[in-house]
N, C-alpha and C positions, 0 to 999 in steps of 0.2 A: 491361515495360521492358526494353530489351537492355542489358547492363551485365556486364564480364568479372567483376567482383567478387561475392562472394555476399553475399546477405542474412544478416548474423549476429545485428542487434540490430534492435530497435524502439523507438523514443525518442519522446518527448512531451511536450507542457504542456496544462493545462487550467485554466478559470476556472469558479468555481461562484459563486452568489449567496449573498450572506451578509446579507440584508437582513432585519433583525429576527431574528437569528440566535443560537443557543446549540447549539453541536455536540459540543464536548467540555470537560471540567472537571476540574481538580484536586482539587475539594473545595469547602468552605465557607470563608469568611475573615471573622471576626465575625458570625456567622449570617446571610451573604449567600452563595448559591451563585454561583461566578464561574467564567468560562470561563478557559480556557488563555492567558496572555499572555506575552509577551517584549519587552524594551526595544529600541527602535530610534531613529533619528533622523528628526524631522520635516522638512518644508521648509525650516524656519528653523535648523534644526541642533541643535535640543534634543530631549532624551530625552523618549520617549513611550512608553507602554504598548498595544502592539495585539495584537489575538487570533490565535491560530494554532491548528490541530488537529495532533497528533501523527500521523505516519507510520503509528504502530501501528494509531491508533484507525481512519483512515479505508481501512487495508489489511483491517481486518476488516470495516467495511461492504462492501468489494468481495467478500470471501470469503463473506460470507453471501448478497450479490446472487447472486455465481455459483450458489451451491446452489438458491437459489430459481429461477434462471432455468434451471437443468438439474437438475430434481428427479429424474432417471434416472440421474445419474452417482455413483458411490460417494462417499461424504462422509466426509471427513477429520475426525474429533471429536476435540477437545481432551480429554484424559483426565488423570486423576491418576496420575503415573508413580511417585510415591515419595513416603512420609509420613514425617512427624517422630513418631516413635512417642512421645516424651514429649508432645508438646502435641496429638497426634492431627490434624493440620493438613498439606495438601500442603506439600512440600519440592520437588517438581519435577512440573511438568506439561508435556504434550507431546502430539503425534499419535501415529498408528500408525506414522510415519516410514517408509511404503512407497510411494515415488515410481512404482513401477510400477502399482500399483491405483489409488492417489489422485492426480489432477491437482494438487491442492492442494500437497501434499507436494513434488509436482516443480516447481511454480511458485516456491512460498514458501520452500521450504527448512524445515530443522529441525536441532535440535542434541541430542545425547544423550551427556552424560558418564558417567564411570565412578565408581561409588561411591567407590572408592580414591582417585580424584583430588579428590573432593568431601569427605572426612572429614579432620579435622584431627588429628593424634597429640598427646597431651602430652608425648610422648617424642620430642626433637628427633632423637635417634640412631635411633630406630624408623624415623622418616620417611626418613631418610637410606638405611637399610638396604633399606625397601620400595621405595623409587624404583629401587635397584640391582637389585633382583630382577626388574625388570619387563623383558621381552625387548624390544627395540625394533623387533625383526623381525616380532613376534608382532601380527600384525593385529588380534587380538581384544583384545588390550590397548588397544587406541587408543579415543578418542572418535569418534563417528558425528557428522560436521557436513557438511550440505550448506548452505552459504550460498545466500541467495535470489536464483534467476535475475530476480526482479520486484524492480527498485530503486525507491523511492519518497522523497521529499522530504517534509518536513511541508507542510502547507497553511497559506500565509502571507497575510496582509491586504496587499492593494496600496494601502489606505487608511492613508495614514502620520499618522493623527490619532487621538487617543483618542474613537473614537466608540462610547462604552459607555454605557448607560442601564439604570437598576435598574427592574423590574417588581416590583410588590409585590401580592400576593395575599391574599386573605382567606378562611378558612373558619370558618362558624359553626357550631355543634353544635347539634342538635335535641334533645339530652339525653344519658345516659351510659350507659357498656356495662353488662351486667350484672354484671360483676367490679367494678367501682366501687361500683354500688348494693349489692351484696352485703357490700361490706366499709364501707358506711356513711360513706365518705368524703364530705366536703364539697366540692362544686365550684360554679362559676360556667359559664352559657352563652357566656362573652364568646369575640369572634372571635378565631382563631389567625392569625397574619400568617406569610407566608414572602416571602421577597426572591430573586430572580434577577437577575443581571445579563447583559444580551445585548448584542450589537452590530449595526452597519450597516456593511457592508464589502462586498468581493469577494475569495475567497479563491483563490490560485491554487497549483498543484501540478506537480511534474516528475516523469516516470515513465521507466523503463526497463525493456527485456526482453530479456535475454541468450538471443536465439532458439535460438541454437547448442547452447545447454546442457539444452535440453528434452530429456529422454528419454536423457541420455548421463550416465554417472556413473564418477567415477574414484575407484579404491582402491587406492592407491598412496602411500609414505610415510608422512607425517602427515596425508593427507587422505583420508579415508574417507567417502566420500560414501553407500554402500550398505551397510546391515549384514551383517556376514559371512554370516551364519544366511540372510538374504535373497539374497545373492549365490550361494551355493550352490543355494538352493533353485530360483532362477529360470533359474540356468543349466541345470540338471536338466531342469525343463520347457521349456527352450529358449525361454524369454519374453524372455531377453538374450542377446546374444551379444558377443564381444571385437570392439572396431573393428579393422578390417583396418589394416595398416602400424604397429602399436604394438609389435610384437615381444613381448617378455615383459611388457610393462607392462598394468596391470590396469584398464583402461579400457573400460567396456560401452555398449551401446547396446540400447534396445528391438528386438527383432526387427521389431515392427509397431508403429514410431515414430508415436505420435500428436500430434506436436507442433504441425503446424498446426491440428488440431481444439482441442488444449488452448489453444492462442494465441488462437485466433479465439473461444473461449467466454468467456476472461478479459477479452479486449478490448471484448467486446460488452456484457459485465457492467459494464464500465467505463464505458459510454456511458450506462447506466441506472442507474448505482449510487444506492443509498438507503441511509439510516441515519443516524446522529446522535443525540446525546442529547436527552433532553426533547421528543421529537416529538409526545407530546400537548399540550404547552403552546406549542410554537413552529413544528411542522410544516415544517422548514426542507428545501428541496429540494437535494440534493445530486449530482445528475446534473450533467454539464459543460454550461454555455451556451456555452462555446468551448473547441473540443479542436483542437491541431495534432499530427499524428502523421505519422512517415516510417520507411521501412526504411533502414538503414545498413550499412555493411560494418565498422563500428568500434563502440565502445562508449561514445563521446563523449555525452554529455546537452547536445546542441546547442541545444535550445530551451528557454532560460532568460531571466528577467529581459525578457520580451516585452512585458509588459502595465503599463499605467500607469492612474492614474484621474483623472478629470476631472468637472468639474461635470455635463457633458452625458452620461457613462458612460463606462465603461473603454474603452481604445483597445488597438490592437495597434501595437507599433512597426514598421512596414512596412520601413521603411529598416534596421533592425537585422535583420528576419528576412530580406531579399532578401541582405544581407552574408554571415549565416551560411549561407544555401543556397549561396551563390557561394563562399564559403571551403571548403565541404565538398563543392562539387559532385562530386569524385572519389569521395567515400564515401557520397553520397547514393544508393541504389540502387533507390528507387521514387518513385513519384509522392509529393508533398508533399500532403497533404490537410488543410484547414483548415475545421472544420467549426462555423459560428456560428449561434446563434440569433436569427432576425430580431427586430430592436428592440433588442437587449440591448446592443450596442456603440454607442458614439458614433455618430449617424448620419452624419455626414461620413465619419468612419473605416471605417465599414461599406461605403458608396458606393466608396470609394477602392479598398477591398480587393477588393471585387467587380469593379471596373472595370480592375483592373491586368494588362495582359498582357506585360508585359517581363520577367518573371522568369527567372532564369538557368537554371533547371529547371522541368519539368512540375510545375504546381501547380493543385489543384481547389479551388474554394471551394464548399463544400455545407452540409447542415446535421449537426450533430454526429453523430447516430447514421448517416446515410449516410457521413459521413467513415469511420467505422470499418468500417461494412458493406463499403464499395467497399476500402478499404486491404487486408483480410484476404484479398481474392482475389488480392492480390499476393505473398502469403506462400508460399514454396515448400514442396514436401512434405518 
């Protein structure tokens, strides 16, 4: 599509099926394994608990799906970076933090703080002196932080009722372990029960990708995105170069910027995303049944609160969607893609969506995977 403004962001929303689902848990309560929940108001204005999935959890599903779908891509492995020497347990974990080699680090960001900043001195005077001795102009004395170009909301239930049920399972032993027998411990073969609370709903998520930041790294002021050792190494190897027209500013880009390829692979991974807790017991599909996405010249997450629950199935608020597209028409710089899985939406809503022709911008209604596959062809190099 012709537009004078460049595509700088990809924004979207999606809906996954949560029928008989258990996807994310904080642990057990009174012996029952429970999903994550939060309070909201139901249709009668009363507080009720509804399920959600944390952004951290579903981004992990996305990253793992990306790795599985792209086995030849370098994998950014989470490692122990620092150990509590008294407890012998990890005190800090993270990746290699190399966005030049690893697409994951480029897309999802990372953070490395200094040991000096983490330790607490018992002597308050010593802390003040230590702080005074840090040179504010010394780039090596600053934390390395790359905020994630990929933004993600929590996955929230669109069903505003407490649709949770307990599943009780039983395991009957056929004997005892050799250790129990050797110790002559008395035992019975009574069944051992376990209880899991699951739910029935649809979960919506919102995402955004700062496309213009992929393959671009800022090392100035208190914002250091590329470790100083990697900065020196990749400048020497001519894998990065300073952005033109930035003067003495330390802003770099990949010489061979793979941003379209990296964005394409992560969005395609989203379209077939898989994961979630207790898959052997509940086997919940988490790939989007509905997905909307478009390219924008701004970072507004415009596609939000578009889904509602009905007895006949979820619906897209078509009036609100058209209003959003109209309001942001000068910032929407690609086709708006709506991917729907046939039979998932309320049938009347699906028919209206497919039959609508008076959109204020070009809109294509296809399947969820087709929506992503066609959209990525509009990404600029």
